C-alpha positions as CSV (number, residue, x, y, z in Angstrom):
1,X,29.2,26.9,27.4
2,X,27.6,28.9,30.2
3,X,23.9,28.1,30.7
4,X,21.5,30.9,31.5
5,X,19.7,28.7,34.0
6,X,20.4,25.3,35.4
7,X,17.5,23.6,37.4
8,X,18.6,20.9,39.8
9,X,15.8,18.5,40.5
10,X,12.3,18.1,39.0
11,X,8.9,17.4,40.5
12,X,6.2,20.1,40.6
13,X,8.8,22.8,41.5
14,X,11.4,21.9,39.0
15,X,9.0,21.2,36.1
16,X,7.1,24.5,36.7
17,X,10.4,26.4,36.8
18,X,11.4,24.7,33.5
19,X,8.0,25.5,32.0
20,X,8.1,29.3,32.8
21,X,11.8,29.6,31.9
22,X,11.3,27.8,28.7
23,X,8.4,29.9,27.6
24,X,10.5,33.0,28.5
25,X,13.2,31.8,26.0
26,X,15.7,31.5,28.8
27,X,16.9,28.2,27.5
28,X,17.0,26.2,30.8
29,X,18.9,23.0,31.5
30,X,17.3,20.6,33.9
31,X,19.3,18.0,35.7
32,X,16.2,15.9,36.8
33,X,17.5,13.4,39.4
34,X,17.6,10.4,37.0
35,X,16.1,7.1,37.9
36,X,15.1,6.6,41.5
37,X,17.5,4.5,43.6
38,X,15.4,3.7,46.7
39,X,13.7,5.3,49.6
40,X,15.8,8.4,49.9
41,X,16.6,8.9,46.1
42,X,13.3,9.0,44.4
43,X,14.6,10.3,41.1
44,X,12.9,12.4,38.5
45,X,9.4,13.5,39.6
46,X,10.2,13.2,43.4
47,X,7.6,12.2,45.9
48,X,4.7,12.4,43.4
49,X,6.2,9.3,41.7
50,X,5.2,7.2,44.7
51,X,1.8,8.8,45.2
52,X,-1.3,7.1,43.8
53,X,-4.4,9.2,43.6
54,X,-3.9,13.1,43.8
55,X,-7.3,14.7,44.2
56,X,-6.3,18.1,45.5
57,X,-4.2,19.4,42.5
58,X,-6.4,22.0,40.7
59,X,-7.6,21.2,37.2
60,X,-8.2,17.5,37.6
61,X,-11.8,17.2,38.6
62,X,-11.7,13.4,39.1
63,X,-8.1,13.2,40.4
64,X,-5.0,12.0,38.8
65,X,-2.3,9.5,39.6
66,X,0.9,11.1,40.8
67,X,3.3,9.6,38.2
68,X,0.8,10.6,35.5
69,X,0.7,14.2,36.8
70,X,4.5,14.4,36.7
71,X,4.6,13.0,33.1
72,X,2.1,15.7,32.1
73,X,4.2,18.4,33.7
74,X,7.4,17.0,32.1
75,X,5.9,16.9,28.6
76,X,4.5,20.4,29.0
77,X,8.0,21.8,30.0
78,X,9.7,19.8,27.1
79,X,7.4,21.6,24.6
80,X,9.3,24.8,25.2
81,X,12.8,23.5,24.5
82,X,14.0,22.5,28.0
83,X,17.1,20.5,27.8
84,X,17.2,17.6,30.3
85,X,20.0,15.6,31.8
86,X,18.7,12.4,33.4
87,X,21.1,12.0,36.3
88,X,21.8,13.1,39.8
89,X,24.1,16.1,40.6
90,X,27.3,14.8,42.3
91,X,28.7,18.2,43.5
92,X,28.5,22.0,43.0
93,X,30.8,25.0,43.4
94,X,28.9,28.2,44.2
95,X,32.0,30.0,45.3
96,X,33.2,31.1,41.9
97,X,30.8,32.8,39.3
98,X,29.6,31.5,36.9
99,X,28.7,28.5,39.1
100,X,29.8,24.9,38.3
101,X,27.6,21.9,38.7
102,X,28.9,18.4,38.2
103,X,27.2,15.3,37.0
104,X,29.7,12.6,37.6
105,X,32.7,13.8,35.4
106,X,30.7,16.2,33.4
107,X,30.5,19.9,34.5
108,X,27.9,22.5,33.6
109,X,28.3,26.2,34.2
110,X,25.4,28.4,35.1
111,X,24.5,32.1,35.5
112,X,21.5,31.3,37.6
113,X,20.5,28.2,39.5
114,X,17.2,26.9,40.8
115,X,17.4,24.1,43.3
116,X,14.3,21.9,43.4
117,X,15.6,18.7,44.9
118,X,12.7,18.2,47.3
119,X,12.6,16.3,50.5
120,X,12.1,12.6,51.4
121,X,9.8,11.3,54.1
122,X,11.5,9.5,56.9
123,X,10.3,5.9,57.3
124,X,10.5,3.5,60.3
125,X,12.5,0.9,58.2
126,X,10.0,-1.9,58.1
127,X,9.7,-4.2,55.1
128,X,6.0,-3.5,54.9
129,X,6.7,0.2,54.2
130,X,8.7,-0.6,51.0
131,X,5.7,-0.8,48.7
132,X,4.6,2.7,49.8
133,X,7.9,4.4,48.8
134,X,8.5,2.1,45.8
135,X,5.1,1.8,44.2
136,X,2.9,4.3,46.0
137,X,0.2,2.7,48.1
138,X,-1.3,6.2,48.6
139,X,-4.9,5.8,50.0
140,X,-4.6,2.0,50.2
141,X,-2.9,1.6,53.6
142,X,0.5,3.2,54.3
143,X,1.2,6.9,53.8
144,X,3.5,9.7,54.9
145,X,1.1,12.5,54.2
146,X,-2.3,12.9,55.9
147,X,-3.2,16.0,53.8
148,X,-2.7,13.9,50.7
149,X,-4.3,10.7,51.6
150,X,-6.6,11.3,54.7
151,X,-9.7,11.6,52.4
152,X,-9.4,7.9,51.6
153,X,-9.9,6.9,55.2
154,X,-13.3,8.3,55.9
155,X,-15.0,6.4,58.8
156,X,-12.0,4.2,59.3
157,X,-9.6,3.7,62.2
158,X,-6.0,4.8,61.6
159,X,-2.7,5.2,63.4
160,X,-0.2,8.0,63.3
161,X,3.3,7.1,64.3
162,X,5.4,9.9,65.9
163,X,5.5,12.3,68.8
164,X,6.4,15.6,67.4
165,X,4.5,18.6,66.0
166,X,4.1,16.9,62.6
167,X,2.5,13.9,64.2
168,X,0.1,15.9,66.2
169,X,-0.8,18.0,63.1
170,X,-1.4,14.8,61.1
171,X,-3.5,13.2,63.9
172,X,-5.7,16.3,64.3
173,X,-6.1,16.6,60.5
174,X,-7.1,12.9,60.2
175,X,-9.9,13.4,62.7
176,X,-11.8,15.2,59.9
177,X,-12.0,11.8,58.1
178,X,-11.2,8.9,60.3
179,X,-13.6,7.6,63.0
180,X,-10.6,7.1,65.4
181,X,-6.9,8.1,65.4
182,X,-4.3,6.2,67.4
183,X,-1.1,8.1,68.1
184,X,1.7,5.5,68.6
185,X,4.8,6.8,70.3
186,X,7.9,5.1,71.5
187,X,8.1,7.2,74.7
188,X,5.7,8.3,77.5
189,X,6.0,11.9,76.7
190,X,5.7,13.9,73.5
191,X,8.3,16.1,71.8
192,X,5.5,18.2,70.3
193,X,5.0,21.9,71.3
194,X,2.8,22.4,74.3
195,X,-0.1,23.8,72.3
196,X,-0.1,20.9,69.9
197,X,0.1,18.4,72.7
198,X,-2.9,20.0,74.4
199,X,-5.0,20.0,71.2
200,X,-4.2,16.3,70.5
201,X,-4.6,15.1,74.0
202,X,-8.0,16.8,74.4
203,X,-9.4,15.6,71.1
204,X,-12.2,12.9,71.6
205,X,-11.2,11.0,68.5
206,X,-7.5,10.7,69.3
207,X,-6.2,7.9,71.6
208,X,-2.5,7.7,72.6
209,X,-0.6,4.4,72.6
210,X,2.5,5.1,74.8
211,X,5.9,3.4,74.9
212,X,5.1,1.4,71.8
213,X,6.9,0.8,68.6
214,X,5.4,-0.7,65.4
215,X,7.1,-4.1,64.7
216,X,4.9,-5.1,61.8
217,X,2.2,-3.7,59.5
218,X,-0.2,-6.3,58.4
219,X,-1.2,-6.8,54.7
220,X,-0.1,-3.6,52.9
221,X,1.3,-5.9,50.1
222,X,-2.3,-6.9,49.5
223,X,-3.3,-3.2,49.0
224,X,-4.8,-2.7,52.4
225,X,-3.8,-2.5,56.1
226,X,-5.7,-4.6,58.7
227,X,-3.6,-3.8,61.8
228,X,-0.2,-3.5,63.4
229,X,1.9,-5.5,65.8
230,X,3.3,-3.4,68.6
231,X,6.2,-3.8,70.9
232,X,6.2,-2.2,74.3
233,X,9.5,-0.3,74.5
234,X,9.7,-0.8,78.3
235,X,8.6,-4.5,78.8
236,X,9.2,-5.9,75.3
237,X,5.7,-7.4,75.4
238,X,3.9,-7.7,72.0
239,X,0.3,-6.8,71.2
240,X,-2.0,-6.4,68.2
241,X,-3.9,-3.3,67.2
242,X,-6.6,-3.5,64.5
243,X,-6.9,-0.5,62.2
244,X,-7.1,0.3,58.5
245,X,-4.4,2.9,57.8
246,X,-0.9,3.8,59.0
247,X,0.5,7.3,58.7
248,X,4.3,7.7,59.4
249,X,4.9,11.1,60.8
250,X,8.5,11.1,62.0
251,X,9.7,13.9,59.8
252,X,11.1,14.6,56.4
253,X,14.8,14.9,55.3
254,X,15.5,17.6,52.7
255,X,17.7,16.5,49.9
256,X,20.4,19.1,50.4
257,X,23.6,17.0,51.2
258,X,25.2,18.1,48.0
259,X,24.8,21.8,48.9
260,X,26.2,21.6,52.4
261,X,28.8,24.4,52.9
262,X,27.7,26.1,49.6
263,X,24.6,27.9,50.7
264,X,22.8,28.6,54.1
265,X,20.8,25.8,55.5
266,X,18.6,25.8,58.7
267,X,19.2,23.4,61.6
268,X,17.1,20.7,59.9
269,X,18.9,20.9,56.6
270,X,16.3,22.9,54.6
271,X,17.6,25.7,52.4
272,X,17.0,29.2,54.0
273,X,15.3,31.5,51.5
274,X,14.7,35.2,51.5
275,X,12.4,37.4,49.3
276,X,10.4,34.1,48.7
277,X,12.8,32.0,46.9
278,X,16.3,33.6,47.0
279,X,19.0,31.7,48.9
280,X,22.0,33.2,50.7
281,X,24.1,32.8,47.4
282,X,23.7,35.3,44.6
283,X,21.7,34.0,41.6
284,X,20.8,30.8,43.4
285,X,17.1,30.2,44.0
286,X,15.3,27.3,45.8
287,X,11.8,26.1,45.2
288,X,9.5,23.4,46.6
289,X,10.0,21.1,49.5
290,X,13.8,21.6,49.7
291,X,13.0,25.0,51.3
292,X,9.4,24.4,52.6
293,X,9.0,22.3,55.7
294,X,5.5,23.6,56.5
295,X,3.1,23.0,53.5
296,X,4.9,20.3,51.4
297,X,2.1,20.2,48.7
298,X,2.5,19.9,45.0
299,X,0.6,23.1,44.4
300,X,2.8,25.1,46.8
301,X,5.9,23.6,45.2
302,X,4.7,24.6,41.8
303,X,4.0,28.1,43.0
304,X,7.5,28.6,44.3
305,X,8.9,27.1,41.0
306,X,7.0,29.8,39.1
307,X,8.5,32.5,41.5
308,X,12.0,31.1,41.0
309,X,11.7,31.1,37.2
310,X,10.4,34.7,37.1
311,X,13.1,35.9,39.5
312,X,15.8,34.1,37.6
313,X,14.6,35.7,34.3
314,X,14.6,39.2,35.9
315,X,18.0,38.7,37.2
316,X,19.3,37.6,33.8
317,X,17.8,40.8,32.3
318,X,19.6,42.8,34.9
319,X,22.9,41.0,34.1
320,X,22.6,42.3,30.5
321,X,23.0,45.9,31.8
322,X,24.8,45.5,35.1
323,X,28.0,43.9,36.1
324,X,27.9,40.9,38.4
325,X,29.2,43.0,41.3
326,X,26.4,45.6,40.8
327,X,23.8,42.9,40.6
328,X,25.2,41.1,43.6
329,X,25.0,44.4,45.6
330,X,21.2,44.3,45.2
331,X,20.8,40.7,46.2
């Protein structure tokens, strides 16, 4: 059987794709990522499954828990007959049409594909971070998203770990809420662009802690952060810094390993898209954080999922009257 549409991944992008495609009677099949297997394999629902309070998704006046939001999206998509395979995709072949997608030994064929596998935040590797990516501390102490959780730290002192543009952006954003923002960096120079460095260095609420690495985060298992232990990367000396929140900003890793060599990726591993959500391969679309390294928000992921579903539906209509070669020529 050749499926009209196979959605690889779930989360806001995948569930929105499934919802729109299901309502359009496309008959989508979703391979949702299965049960999470740790820090880098979050499973069905993606990063929202490790997020506690979500207050910036429209339609929820008093906020909503990330896992609850994902369950609502999932149920809404299932209302319209979406078929779900609860597993990870093991490999794909986009070189022969219709395309082949493997889940272990099972193979699925697809006329169109939407990739919505998302991206995973990079962590330092401390034991104290584990509750954040397993159970979602959200606004209670450790986070990898200032836009998501900064509101919870109004009037508090927080730290941002990192030295690139992402860290500077997070630090500057947090000054809207926090009373003070420490930027902790392993080196004595920043990797961030010159303009971002200047903005952060000149900001009165931001203080830089140079040549320092976080050795321990205190008390996140108790639902709060009280401080960090720092190690000087030059002298090895240890010191303590009291604060109430830690934001890890050392980047994200797109979940695209299975697509390497099959579609065009940028230098960081994100899927390159054209015309909003089209990839370099005919009839393959990408939505959400797997192709978005700038916004990384649930609402923007859902928006691109909507785009992908509509474009896939339109392409399927074209394929009813055009040959694959004719349709490919317009890609």
